[in-house]
Structure formats: C-alpha cells, structure tokens
C-alpha positions as CSV (number, residue, x, y, z in Angstrom):
1,X,-55.7,150.2,-6.4
2,X,-54.6,150.0,-10.0
3,X,-56.4,151.1,-13.0
4,X,-58.3,148.2,-14.6
5,X,-57.5,147.2,-18.0
6,X,-59.7,144.8,-20.0
7,X,-57.7,143.2,-22.8
8,X,-59.9,141.6,-25.5
9,X,-57.5,139.5,-27.9
10,X,-58.2,136.1,-29.4
11,X,-54.3,135.3,-29.6
12,X,-53.0,134.0,-26.3
13,X,-49.3,135.0,-27.3
14,X,-50.3,138.6,-28.1
15,X,-52.6,138.9,-24.6
16,X,-49.6,137.6,-22.7
17,X,-47.1,140.1,-24.3
18,X,-49.7,143.0,-23.6
19,X,-50.6,141.7,-20.2
20,X,-47.2,141.6,-19.0
21,X,-46.1,145.0,-20.2
22,X,-49.3,146.7,-18.5
23,X,-48.6,144.6,-15.3
24,X,-45.0,145.8,-15.2
25,X,-46.6,149.5,-15.1
26,X,-48.7,148.8,-12.1
27,X,-52.0,148.1,-14.1
28,X,-54.5,145.2,-13.1
29,X,-55.3,143.2,-16.3
30,X,-58.5,141.2,-16.9
31,X,-58.6,139.1,-20.2
32,X,-61.0,137.8,-22.6
33,X,-60.3,135.9,-25.8
34,X,-63.6,136.9,-27.5
35,X,-66.0,139.7,-27.9
36,X,-68.9,138.0,-26.0
37,X,-66.4,136.9,-23.3
38,X,-65.0,140.7,-23.1
39,X,-68.5,142.1,-22.6
40,X,-69.5,139.7,-19.9
41,X,-66.0,140.6,-18.1
42,X,-66.9,144.3,-18.5
43,X,-70.5,143.5,-16.7
44,X,-68.7,141.9,-13.7
45,X,-65.6,144.3,-13.4
46,X,-65.2,147.9,-12.6
47,X,-63.2,148.5,-15.8
48,X,-61.5,151.8,-16.8
49,X,-60.0,151.2,-20.4
50,X,-60.7,148.3,-22.9
51,X,-57.9,147.2,-25.3
52,X,-59.9,146.0,-28.1
53,X,-58.9,143.6,-31.2
54,X,-60.4,144.2,-34.3
55,X,-60.3,140.9,-35.7
56,X,-62.1,138.6,-33.1
57,X,-64.0,135.3,-33.3
58,X,-67.8,135.6,-33.1
59,X,-68.7,139.0,-33.1
60,X,-65.9,141.3,-34.6
61,X,-64.4,144.4,-32.8
62,X,-66.7,147.0,-34.5
63,X,-69.8,145.3,-32.9
64,X,-68.2,144.5,-29.6
65,X,-66.8,148.2,-29.5
66,X,-70.4,149.4,-30.3
67,X,-72.1,147.4,-27.3
68,X,-69.7,148.4,-25.0
69,X,-70.0,151.8,-26.0
70,X,-73.7,151.7,-25.6
71,X,-73.6,149.9,-22.1
72,X,-70.6,151.6,-20.7
73,X,-70.3,155.2,-22.1
74,X,-67.6,156.2,-19.7
75,X,-65.2,153.4,-20.2
76,X,-62.1,154.2,-22.4
77,X,-61.5,152.1,-25.7
78,X,-58.2,151.4,-27.5
79,X,-58.6,149.5,-30.6
80,X,-56.0,147.3,-32.2
81,X,-55.7,145.8,-35.7
82,X,-53.2,144.2,-38.1
83,X,-54.9,146.7,-40.9
84,X,-53.9,150.0,-41.4
85,X,-56.5,151.1,-43.8
86,X,-58.0,154.6,-43.1
87,X,-61.4,153.4,-43.4
88,X,-61.2,150.9,-40.4
89,X,-59.9,153.6,-38.4
90,X,-62.9,155.9,-39.3
91,X,-65.0,152.7,-38.5
92,X,-63.6,152.2,-35.4
93,X,-63.8,155.8,-34.4
94,X,-67.6,155.8,-35.4
95,X,-68.3,152.8,-33.6
96,X,-67.3,154.6,-30.4
97,X,-63.4,153.8,-30.1
98,X,-61.3,156.6,-28.4
99,X,-58.1,155.5,-30.1
100,X,-56.5,153.3,-32.7
101,X,-53.6,151.4,-32.8
102,X,-52.0,149.4,-35.8
103,X,-50.1,146.1,-35.1
104,X,-47.3,145.5,-34.7
105,X,-47.0,148.4,-32.0
106,X,-44.5,149.5,-29.4
107,X,-45.8,148.6,-26.0
108,X,-44.6,151.7,-24.1
109,X,-46.5,153.5,-26.7
110,X,-49.9,151.8,-25.8
111,X,-49.5,152.6,-22.3
112,X,-48.5,155.8,-22.9
113,X,-51.8,156.1,-25.0
114,X,-53.7,154.5,-22.2
115,X,-52.4,156.8,-19.8
116,X,-53.4,159.9,-21.7
117,X,-56.9,158.4,-22.3
118,X,-57.2,157.8,-18.8
119,X,-56.3,161.6,-18.0
120,X,-58.8,162.7,-20.7
121,X,-61.6,160.7,-19.2
122,X,-60.8,161.5,-15.6
123,X,-59.9,158.1,-14.5
124,X,-56.2,158.6,-14.0
125,X,-55.5,157.8,-10.3
126,X,-53.4,160.1,-7.8
127,X,-50.0,159.7,-6.7
128,X,-51.0,158.2,-3.5
129,X,-52.6,155.5,-5.2
130,X,-49.3,154.0,-5.6
131,X,-49.7,152.8,-1.8
132,X,-51.7,150.0,-0.9
133,X,-51.9,149.5,2.8
134,X,-53.5,146.5,4.9
135,X,-53.1,146.4,8.6
136,X,-49.2,146.6,9.3
137,X,-48.3,145.7,5.5
138,X,-47.9,148.5,3.2
139,X,-47.1,148.1,-0.4
140,X,-45.8,150.4,-2.8
141,X,-46.7,149.9,-6.6
142,X,-44.0,152.5,-7.8
143,X,-40.9,151.2,-6.2
144,X,-42.4,147.6,-6.0
145,X,-41.5,147.4,-2.4
146,X,-43.4,145.8,0.8
147,X,-43.2,147.2,4.2
148,X,-44.2,145.8,7.7
149,X,-44.5,148.3,10.3
150,X,-42.5,150.5,7.9
151,X,-39.5,148.3,7.6
152,X,-38.8,146.7,4.3
153,X,-39.2,143.0,3.3
154,X,-36.9,141.1,1.2
155,X,-39.4,139.5,-1.4
156,X,-38.5,138.0,-4.6
157,X,-40.7,139.4,-7.6
158,X,-43.2,136.6,-7.6
159,X,-43.5,137.1,-3.7
160,X,-44.3,140.8,-4.4
161,X,-46.7,139.8,-7.1
162,X,-48.6,137.6,-4.8
163,X,-48.7,139.9,-2.1
164,X,-50.2,142.8,-4.5
165,X,-52.5,140.5,-5.9
166,X,-54.0,139.4,-2.6
167,X,-53.9,142.8,-1.2
168,X,-56.1,144.1,-4.1
169,X,-58.5,141.3,-3.7
170,X,-58.8,141.4,0.0
171,X,-61.3,139.1,1.6
172,X,-61.5,137.2,-1.7
173,X,-60.8,133.6,-1.8
174,X,-58.2,132.9,-5.1
175,X,-57.5,129.5,-6.2
176,X,-54.5,128.0,-7.2
177,X,-55.1,128.4,-11.0
178,X,-55.9,132.0,-10.6
179,X,-52.8,132.8,-8.6
180,X,-50.6,130.7,-11.3
181,X,-52.5,132.9,-14.1
182,X,-51.9,136.3,-12.6
183,X,-48.1,135.8,-11.3
184,X,-46.8,133.3,-13.4
185,X,-48.7,133.6,-16.6
186,X,-51.2,131.4,-18.5
187,X,-48.3,129.4,-20.4
188,X,-47.2,128.0,-17.2
189,X,-47.5,124.2,-17.0
190,X,-45.3,123.5,-13.9
191,X,-46.3,122.1,-10.6
192,X,-49.1,124.2,-9.0
193,X,-47.7,123.5,-5.6
194,X,-45.2,126.4,-6.2
195,X,-47.9,128.6,-5.0
196,X,-47.8,126.9,-1.8
197,X,-44.2,127.1,-1.6
198,X,-44.2,130.8,-2.2
199,X,-47.2,131.1,0.3
200,X,-45.3,129.5,2.9
201,X,-42.2,131.7,2.4
202,X,-44.3,134.9,2.3
203,X,-45.9,134.0,5.6
204,X,-42.2,133.6,7.1
205,X,-42.0,137.5,6.1
206,X,-45.3,139.1,6.7
207,X,-46.7,137.1,9.7
208,X,-45.6,137.5,13.4
209,X,-46.5,133.9,13.8
210,X,-46.3,132.0,10.2
211,X,-47.9,128.8,11.8
212,X,-51.0,131.2,12.9
213,X,-51.2,133.6,10.1
214,X,-53.4,136.8,10.3
215,X,-52.8,138.1,6.8
216,X,-52.9,135.0,4.3
217,X,-55.8,132.5,5.4
218,X,-55.8,129.0,3.8
219,X,-59.3,128.5,2.6
220,X,-59.5,124.6,2.5
221,X,-60.6,123.2,-1.0
222,X,-60.1,126.5,-2.7
223,X,-56.8,128.4,-2.2
224,X,-55.9,131.2,0.0
225,X,-57.3,134.9,0.9
226,X,-55.7,137.8,2.4
227,X,-57.8,139.0,5.5
C-alpha cells in the first residue's frame, strides 16, 4: 500500500498539479477544498502526511493545522503559502507544521521533503511495499508493471492505474465517478463509459475467462469491485 497524502487546497488547478505529481511517485492522494473538509477526511482515512494550504475558505490553514495536530499528533504536516514572510513561517511551525514551502515551488522538492518527513516520523514504507499482490496478480508500483502468474501484462497507463486503484481498495465498491476522478482527473468531462471500456479491456488481460471474472466484479447500480 502506498503512503497516503491528504491534500487540502481550495484551488482546483493547484490540487490537480500536486496530486498528479504525487501519484506519479506512487503516493495515494485524497483531496479536500477546505479545512473543515480536510479534517473530516483525516478522520475517515489513515493519513501519513497532510499538504496544507495557508489561505483557505472558512477556517484558515493555521487553525486547520492546530486542529489536525491536536487530533492526529503523529501525522506529518507540510504547509504551503503564497506568502514568504518569516512571521507566517514561524506561526505555521508554532501551530504544529513540520515543514513550510512557499508558492510557486518545484514539485520534485515537495515530494523530496515529504519523503524526508516520512523518514523522520517513521512512516516511510519499506522497499517491498512496492509490490502489491492479489491472487495470481502482482503489481510493481516502482516499475509500473502488472504480472499474471509472473508473466508481464501489456497494460496501457490508464489500465495500470485502474488495476492499482482496485487492488489498493480490494473488496470496496468503486463507482464510475470515483474511478474517473482518480484515473482521468477531476477536470475530465468526457463520456463516463470510458471506464466500462477500460474495464472490459482489463478483464481480457487479467481474467482467465473475461465473461466470468474472478478479479473485477460488477456491482450493479454502483460500479466495480476488485475481489
């Protein structure tokens, strides 16, 4: 399982930019557009690091940081802001942030700081965590390859991300909108049937009998589930 990042940022374009870069580096990312929403997400998911914007609607980043730190003392927090004043940095650290970055920033530096923070708080995953196994299917998040009975499968990047999402959420029904948001992004406005098309293609590659799947189950009225 990947390290889990909670991204609290009210600007959708910035959220997408950060999310895509973390996902490319094998992190699981969940998002919130406000401090209130972020706190609720932290309560419902096992978060390792919070990427927190300072300027938020409702409660601001300082207060959000304070509330997160009081309730989740072992979670890492990196604060983002467009302001570079030393007082903001000091206040962010005093409210419980572990690190601070000023926009605009290099996404590679943010990821490097996140990895460093994970090491400091003892949440960096071991090397073998790159391998996800489910029955006869093995997924290597480092090489981004999927194997069936140790034979590599020829998957497209979208098909790979779908399989990875399914295995990371094994037995959990995922609806089409959830899959679209994770794999195609929140700004995708095309036909939702693209999910069904890709599922059909994946079944042809991972299932012994695609018409009687044992990995990707159709959950009628909802979507799909990896079993």
